[in-house]
C-alpha positions as CSV (number, residue, x, y, z in Angstrom):
1,M,112.5,160.4,21.6
2,T,113.6,163.5,21.3
3,Q,117.4,165.4,21.9
4,S,117.9,169.0,22.8
5,D,117.3,171.2,19.6
6,S,115.1,169.0,17.8
7,Q,113.0,166.0,17.1
8,I,114.8,162.5,15.5
9,R,111.9,160.6,13.4
10,I,112.9,156.8,12.7
11,S,111.8,157.4,8.8
12,D,114.6,159.6,8.8
13,L,117.0,157.3,10.1
14,I,116.2,153.9,8.2
15,I,115.9,153.4,4.3
16,E,112.0,153.7,2.7
17,K,112.4,149.9,2.6
18,F,113.0,148.9,6.1
19,W,110.0,151.3,7.5
20,D,107.3,147.8,7.5
21,V,110.1,145.7,9.1
22,F,110.9,148.4,11.1
23,N,107.4,148.4,12.8
24,D,106.6,145.0,12.4
25,D,105.5,143.2,15.4
26,E,103.8,140.2,13.8
27,H,106.6,138.1,12.8
28,T,108.8,136.0,15.3
29,H,111.8,135.5,12.4
30,K,112.8,139.0,10.6
31,I,115.7,138.4,7.8
32,L,117.6,141.4,6.7
33,T,119.5,141.0,3.6
34,S,121.9,143.4,1.0
35,G,125.1,143.7,-0.2
36,R,127.0,146.1,0.8
37,A,126.4,149.6,2.1
38,G,122.6,148.4,2.3
39,T,122.1,150.0,5.9
40,K,121.0,146.6,7.3
41,S,123.3,147.1,10.2
42,S,122.2,150.5,10.7
43,E,118.3,149.4,11.1
44,A,119.1,146.6,13.5
45,A,121.2,149.0,15.8
46,I,118.4,152.0,15.8
47,E,115.7,149.1,16.0
48,T,117.4,147.3,19.1
49,V,118.2,150.7,21.2
50,F,114.8,152.0,20.2
51,K,112.9,148.8,21.8
52,I,114.9,148.7,24.8
53,V,114.0,152.7,25.3
54,Q,110.5,152.4,24.7
55,D,109.7,149.0,26.5
56,I,109.2,148.7,30.3
57,D,110.2,145.0,30.3
58,G,112.3,144.3,27.6
59,S,116.4,143.4,27.2
60,A,118.0,142.2,24.1
61,V,120.8,140.1,22.8
62,V,123.5,140.7,20.2
63,I,125.1,137.3,19.2
64,R,128.2,136.7,16.6
65,K,129.5,133.7,16.1
66,R,133.1,134.7,17.7
67,H,133.3,136.7,20.6
68,N,136.3,138.9,18.6
69,K,133.9,139.9,16.1
70,L,132.2,142.0,18.8
71,R,133.7,145.1,20.1
72,K,134.7,146.6,16.7
73,T,131.1,145.4,14.4
74,V,127.8,145.3,16.2
75,Y,129.0,146.8,19.7
76,K,130.3,150.1,17.9
77,E,127.3,150.6,15.8
78,I,124.8,150.1,18.5
79,K,126.4,152.9,20.0
80,R,126.4,154.7,16.9
81,A,122.3,154.0,17.3
82,I,122.4,155.6,20.3
83,K,123.3,158.9,18.9
84,R,121.8,158.7,15.7
85,L,118.5,158.1,18.2
86,G,119.5,162.0,20.0
87,L,120.3,160.1,23.0
88,D,123.0,161.1,25.9
89,E,125.4,158.1,26.4
90,R,124.8,159.5,30.1
91,L,121.3,157.9,30.2
92,F,122.9,154.5,29.3
93,K,125.5,152.3,31.6
94,I,128.4,151.2,28.9
95,T,130.7,148.9,29.5
96,V,133.2,146.7,27.9
97,S,133.5,144.2,30.4
98,P,131.5,142.5,30.4
99,M,129.9,144.2,27.0
100,E,127.0,145.6,28.1
101,I,124.3,148.5,27.7
102,T,122.1,149.0,29.7
103,F,118.9,152.1,29.7
104,L,119.1,153.4,32.7
105,E,115.8,155.0,33.4
106,N,114.3,151.2,33.0
107,G,116.7,149.0,33.3
108,N,116.6,147.8,30.0
109,T,120.3,146.1,28.6
110,I,121.6,144.9,25.3
111,Y,123.7,141.8,26.3
112,F,126.9,141.2,23.4
113,T,127.9,137.5,23.2
114,G,129.6,135.3,20.9
115,S,128.3,131.7,20.3
116,D,131.2,129.8,20.8
117,N,129.4,127.2,22.5
118,I,125.7,126.7,24.2
119,D,127.0,128.1,27.5
120,D,127.8,131.6,25.9
121,T,124.0,132.2,25.4
122,K,122.4,130.3,27.7
123,G,124.4,132.3,30.7
124,I,122.7,135.7,29.2
125,I,119.2,134.7,30.4
126,D,117.6,138.1,32.3
127,E,115.1,136.5,34.9
128,S,114.2,140.4,35.8
129,K,113.6,141.9,31.8
130,P,113.0,139.0,29.9
131,I,115.0,138.8,26.6
132,K,112.7,140.4,23.9
133,L,114.8,140.6,21.0
134,V,117.9,138.7,19.2
135,L,119.8,139.8,16.9
136,I,122.3,137.4,15.1
137,D,124.8,139.1,12.8
138,E,126.2,137.6,9.6
139,V,124.1,134.7,10.3
140,N,126.4,132.9,7.4
141,E,129.4,132.5,9.8
142,F,126.8,129.9,12.0
143,F,127.1,127.7,8.9
144,E,130.5,128.1,7.8
145,Q,131.9,128.0,11.7
146,G,129.0,126.7,13.1
147,E,126.2,124.0,13.5
148,G,123.8,126.7,11.5
149,E,119.7,125.8,11.5
150,D,120.5,123.6,14.9
151,E,122.8,126.2,16.5
152,L,120.6,129.0,15.3
153,Q,116.9,127.2,16.8
154,N,119.2,126.3,20.1
155,I,119.6,130.1,20.3
156,E,116.0,130.7,19.7
157,A,114.8,127.9,22.1
158,T,117.3,129.6,24.8
159,F,115.3,133.2,24.8
160,I,112.0,132.6,24.1
161,R,111.6,130.2,26.6
162,G,108.6,132.6,29.3
163,N,108.2,135.1,26.1
164,D,104.5,134.7,25.6
165,E,104.5,138.1,23.3
166,G,107.0,140.3,21.9
167,F,109.7,138.5,21.3
168,Q,111.2,138.6,17.9
169,M,114.5,137.3,16.2
170,L,116.6,139.5,13.7
171,Y,118.5,138.2,11.1
172,L,121.5,140.1,9.1
173,Y,123.9,138.9,6.5
174,N,125.5,139.1,3.0
175,P,124.4,136.5,1.2
176,P,127.6,134.1,-0.5
177,K,128.1,134.0,-4.3
178,N,126.8,130.1,-3.9
179,P,122.9,129.6,-4.2
180,N,123.0,126.6,-2.6
181,A,125.2,127.3,0.3
182,P,123.0,126.3,3.6
183,V,122.4,129.9,4.8
184,V,120.6,130.5,1.6
185,V,118.8,127.2,1.7
186,W,117.3,128.2,5.4
187,T,116.7,131.4,4.1
188,R,114.0,130.3,1.6
189,K,113.2,127.2,4.0
190,M,112.6,130.5,6.6
191,E,110.1,132.0,3.5
192,Q,107.6,129.5,4.3
193,R,107.0,130.0,7.5
194,P,103.7,132.7,8.2
195,D,106.2,134.1,10.9
196,C,108.7,135.3,9.3
197,V,109.7,137.8,6.8
198,H,112.8,138.5,4.9
199,V,114.0,141.7,3.2
200,H,116.5,142.0,0.9
201,V,118.2,145.9,-0.2
202,D,120.8,147.2,-1.9
203,Y,122.8,150.5,-1.9
204,R,120.7,151.6,-4.5
205,D,117.5,152.0,-2.1
206,V,119.8,154.4,-0.4
207,P,119.8,158.4,-0.4
208,P,123.1,159.0,-1.7
209,E,124.4,161.7,0.9
210,W,124.0,159.1,3.0
211,I,126.5,156.7,1.4
212,G,129.2,159.6,-0.1
213,R,130.7,160.1,-3.8
214,K,133.4,157.6,-2.9
215,L,131.6,154.8,-2.0
216,L,128.8,154.9,-5.4
217,E,132.4,155.8,-7.3
218,S,133.7,152.6,-6.0
219,A,130.6,150.7,-7.4
220,E,130.6,151.9,-10.3
221,I,134.6,151.3,-11.1
222,L,133.8,147.6,-10.0
223,R,130.6,147.6,-11.8
224,Q,132.5,148.6,-15.1
225,V,135.2,145.9,-14.7
226,D,133.4,143.3,-13.3
227,E,129.8,143.1,-13.1
228,R,129.1,139.9,-12.3
229,Q,131.3,140.5,-9.1
230,W,129.3,143.7,-8.7
231,R,126.1,141.9,-8.9
232,W,127.3,139.8,-5.7
233,L,129.5,142.9,-3.7
234,W,127.0,145.4,-4.2
235,L,123.8,144.0,-4.9
236,G,124.2,141.2,-2.5
237,Q,123.0,138.1,-5.2
238,S,124.0,134.7,-5.2
239,I,125.8,134.7,-8.9
240,G,126.7,131.1,-8.6
241,V,130.4,130.4,-8.4
242,D,132.6,129.2,-11.0
243,E,134.6,126.0,-11.4
244,L,137.4,127.8,-12.8
245,I,138.5,129.9,-9.1
246,Y,140.2,132.8,-10.8
247,Y,138.3,132.8,-14.0
248,M,139.6,136.8,-14.2
249,F,143.1,135.6,-15.1
250,S,144.0,136.7,-18.7
251,D,146.9,137.5,-20.4
252,R,146.9,141.3,-19.1
253,H,147.8,140.0,-16.0
254,V,151.7,138.4,-17.5
255,G,154.4,140.7,-18.2
256,R,157.9,142.0,-17.4
257,T,158.2,144.3,-14.7
258,K,159.8,147.7,-15.9
259,E,161.3,148.5,-12.3
260,D,165.0,147.7,-11.8
261,A,164.4,148.2,-7.8
262,F,162.2,147.0,-4.9
263,Q,162.1,147.9,-1.4
264,I,160.5,145.1,-0.5
265,I,160.2,141.9,-2.2
266,G,157.4,138.6,-1.1
267,V,157.9,135.1,-1.5
268,G,154.9,132.8,-0.7
269,V,156.5,129.0,-0.3
270,D,154.6,125.7,-0.4
271,Y,156.3,122.8,0.6
272,G,156.0,119.3,-0.6
273,Q,157.4,115.8,0.6
274,Q,156.5,114.2,-2.7
275,N,154.8,116.7,-4.7
276,A,156.1,120.0,-5.5
277,T,157.9,122.7,-3.3
278,T,157.8,126.2,-4.8
279,Y,159.0,129.4,-4.2
280,Q,157.0,132.6,-6.0
281,A,158.1,135.9,-5.5
282,A,156.8,139.4,-5.6
283,G,157.8,143.1,-5.8
284,L,155.4,145.2,-4.1
285,N,155.4,148.3,-6.4
286,V,154.0,151.3,-4.0
287,A,153.6,154.5,-7.2
288,K,152.0,151.7,-9.3
289,H,149.3,150.0,-6.2
290,K,150.6,146.6,-7.5
291,L,152.3,143.3,-6.7
292,E,154.2,142.4,-9.5
293,G,155.5,138.5,-10.1
294,L,159.5,138.5,-10.4
295,A,160.0,135.1,-10.1
296,E,159.5,131.3,-9.2
297,Y,161.4,128.7,-8.4
298,Y,159.5,125.0,-9.0
299,Y,160.7,121.7,-8.1
300,S,158.7,117.8,-7.7
301,G,160.9,115.2,-6.8
302,R,157.9,112.8,-7.6
303,E,158.0,114.1,-11.3
304,T,162.0,114.4,-11.4
305,G,162.3,111.3,-9.7
306,A,165.0,112.8,-7.2
307,Q,163.8,113.8,-3.7
308,K,165.5,116.7,-1.9
309,S,166.1,117.4,2.2
310,P,165.2,120.6,3.8
311,S,168.5,121.4,3.7
312,D,168.6,121.1,0.3
313,Y,165.8,123.2,-0.5
314,A,166.8,125.8,1.8
315,G,169.8,125.9,-0.1
316,D,168.1,126.6,-2.9
317,F,165.6,129.0,-1.0
318,V,169.1,131.6,-0.5
319,G,170.2,131.4,-3.8
320,F,166.8,132.5,-5.0
321,L,166.9,135.3,-3.1
322,D,170.5,135.8,-3.6
323,D,169.5,136.1,-7.3
324,L,166.3,138.6,-6.1
325,H,168.8,140.2,-4.4
326,E,171.5,141.3,-7.2
327,R,168.7,141.8,-10.1
328,Y,166.5,144.1,-8.1
329,S,169.0,145.8,-5.0
330,C,166.3,144.6,-2.5
331,G,167.2,144.6,1.1
332,L,164.4,143.6,2.7
333,F,162.4,140.1,2.2
334,Y,159.1,139.4,3.8
335,V,158.9,135.4,3.3
336,Y,155.1,133.5,4.1
337,I,156.2,129.8,4.4
338,D,153.6,126.9,4.2
339,P,152.5,126.4,8.0
340,S,153.0,122.9,7.8
341,A,156.5,123.0,6.6
342,G,158.0,123.7,10.1
343,G,161.0,122.0,9.6
344,L,161.7,123.6,6.0
345,M,161.0,127.0,7.9
346,E,164.1,126.3,10.5
347,E,166.2,125.1,8.0
348,I,165.5,128.0,5.8
349,K,165.9,130.6,9.0
350,R,169.6,128.9,10.0
351,A,170.7,129.1,5.8
352,A,169.3,133.1,5.6
353,R,171.5,133.6,8.7
354,G,174.6,136.0,7.8
355,T,173.2,137.0,4.2
356,S,173.6,141.1,3.3
357,Y,169.8,141.2,3.2
358,T,166.8,141.0,6.0
359,V,164.5,137.9,5.7
360,L,161.7,138.4,7.8
361,I,160.1,135.1,8.1
362,R,156.4,134.3,8.9
363,D,153.9,131.5,9.1
364,A,151.6,131.9,5.5
365,E,148.2,132.5,7.1
366,N,145.9,129.6,5.8
367,D,142.2,130.9,5.2
368,V,141.8,129.2,1.8
369,A,138.2,130.8,1.1
370,L,139.5,134.9,2.7
371,G,142.9,133.5,0.8
372,I,141.1,133.1,-2.7
373,S,139.0,136.1,-2.1
374,R,142.0,138.6,-2.1
375,V,143.4,137.1,-4.6
376,Q,140.7,137.5,-6.9
377,K,140.4,141.3,-5.6
378,L,144.0,142.1,-6.9
379,L,143.2,140.3,-10.4
380,T,140.3,142.3,-10.6
381,F,141.7,145.3,-10.1
382,D,145.1,144.2,-12.3
383,M,146.8,144.9,-9.4
384,L,149.1,141.6,-9.1
385,S,151.0,140.5,-12.5
386,I,153.0,137.2,-12.6
387,D,156.4,137.1,-14.6
388,P,156.8,135.3,-17.7
389,G,158.9,132.9,-16.4
390,Q,156.4,132.0,-13.9
391,K,155.4,129.4,-16.2
392,H,154.4,126.9,-13.7
393,A,151.9,129.8,-11.8
394,R,150.8,130.8,-14.8
395,E,149.4,127.2,-15.8
396,E,148.2,126.5,-12.6
397,F,146.3,130.1,-13.0
398,G,144.2,128.0,-15.9
399,L,143.7,125.2,-14.4
400,Y,142.8,125.5,-10.5
401,E,139.3,124.9,-10.0
402,Y,136.3,123.7,-7.3
403,D,135.0,120.5,-7.0
404,K,132.2,120.6,-9.0
405,K,129.8,118.2,-6.0
406,S,131.2,121.0,-3.3
407,I,129.3,123.6,-5.1
408,E,126.3,122.0,-5.3
409,R,126.3,120.8,-2.0
410,G,126.8,124.4,-1.2
411,L,130.7,124.5,-0.5
412,E,133.4,125.7,-2.3
413,K,136.4,123.1,-1.8
414,P,139.4,123.5,-4.3
415,V,140.6,120.0,-6.2
416,K,143.9,119.4,-4.7
417,L,145.6,119.1,-8.4
418,S,147.7,122.2,-9.6
419,D,147.5,124.3,-6.8
420,H,151.2,124.4,-5.2
421,C,151.9,127.3,-7.1
422,M,148.4,129.0,-5.9
423,D,149.1,128.3,-2.3
424,A,152.2,129.9,-2.2
425,I,150.4,132.8,-4.2
426,R,147.9,133.0,-2.1
427,Y,150.3,132.7,1.0
428,L,151.9,135.5,-0.5
429,V,148.7,137.8,-1.0
430,M,147.6,137.1,2.9
431,G,151.0,138.4,4.2
432,L,150.9,141.1,2.6
433,W,147.2,142.4,2.9
434,S,148.4,144.9,5.2
435,K,150.1,146.7,2.5
436,L,148.0,145.8,-0.1
437,K,144.3,146.6,1.0
438,H,144.5,150.3,1.0
439,F,144.9,150.4,-2.8
440,L,142.3,149.0,-3.7
441,P,139.5,151.0,-5.3
442,V,136.4,149.6,-4.2
443,Q,137.1,149.0,0.0
444,D,137.6,145.6,1.2
445,K,134.0,144.3,1.9
446,E,135.6,141.9,5.3
447,D,137.0,145.0,6.8
448,E,135.5,147.3,9.5
449,E,133.3,149.8,8.0
450,P,134.5,153.8,8.5
451,E,133.3,155.8,11.1
452,G,129.5,157.1,9.6
453,V,129.6,154.5,7.0
454,I,126.5,152.0,7.6
455,K,126.4,148.4,6.0
């Protein structure tokens, strides 16, 4: 494997803990897990490119659960691997539609596909160049969004047919917190098979110069502020799930802002006909890299015995914004409304017409697990606070829990009690995340890795 001016050694491209698994041709199933910056994606991409170049007849397929995740993740990582191996891209035919990379000298191809349904993978069978390697990235997604073990077995059955020798499955994922999660249970089961090998690494196994000072500092910051979270995010350990969702919330997160003006104020809205309706407001403090709680509106028809109509709530909402506008001289409000509350949204749009400030209203993004994770990040790094007047929010932070039985089943389902303010704050954080994520001292795990950084 050469380039024009020097020889490339595989041992210089992948960490020592991966050397044996890279050369392994005995096991059909190879599982690679790690915490952040463990370089497993880099190893898998280099192995995939190396094999299609070296094998006379052997193509590969790279799979993620969803098609829309392919181009910015595994496809990009494979292209990086070509460069790392010192190969000229002109030796390959690289296309986006269809998403394929073919080594011109032998015709071996790397195919990229999602697995939204079984036909996605069945249509890739290569009669002339049999699939010798199946790389499945983010295996946990197949358990969270698909059929789990059954789906993985179907993928194996699709491509192993006709491959008497040399066929391998390579699986990558970062372990979830819950040791009972289905992907973790599947891995323990696979470890008992003689045709499976599992290698787990973390960033401490990687040469520091590969990772860079900034990422090492980020890991150390998290270790200092929340060692338990560090063990999960950076070491890839299934640390277990607390029943109390926001266990990191404390009195230090409660305080009145010292600012008298905000350019942007966000409001999360959770609506209930019988249950409570709440508006949770926070100001974006760019200078302090913080989302500072300002005020809450909370009304429960069940508790008061008197129901309000959507138009009543809309009137209350405009009054709520009027007070915030006057107190903080804010001319721009971002509003994120419970996506099931279409009627209330229309009433608020009508009521907000003619105000002296701008109101941008959006459907809230209602990914519960992702939203909870983001709120936890902000709390961990003291980037989210609430005002003492947000008494219902403060109470719910101490009560919001996962259902214990769901944790035991490997799932995390919040108990649908004491959650109205928590939903509204989650909507708010999700809505403003594009502005908030850049302030995190530890780059967010779910975001795409920056150029040159390997997972």
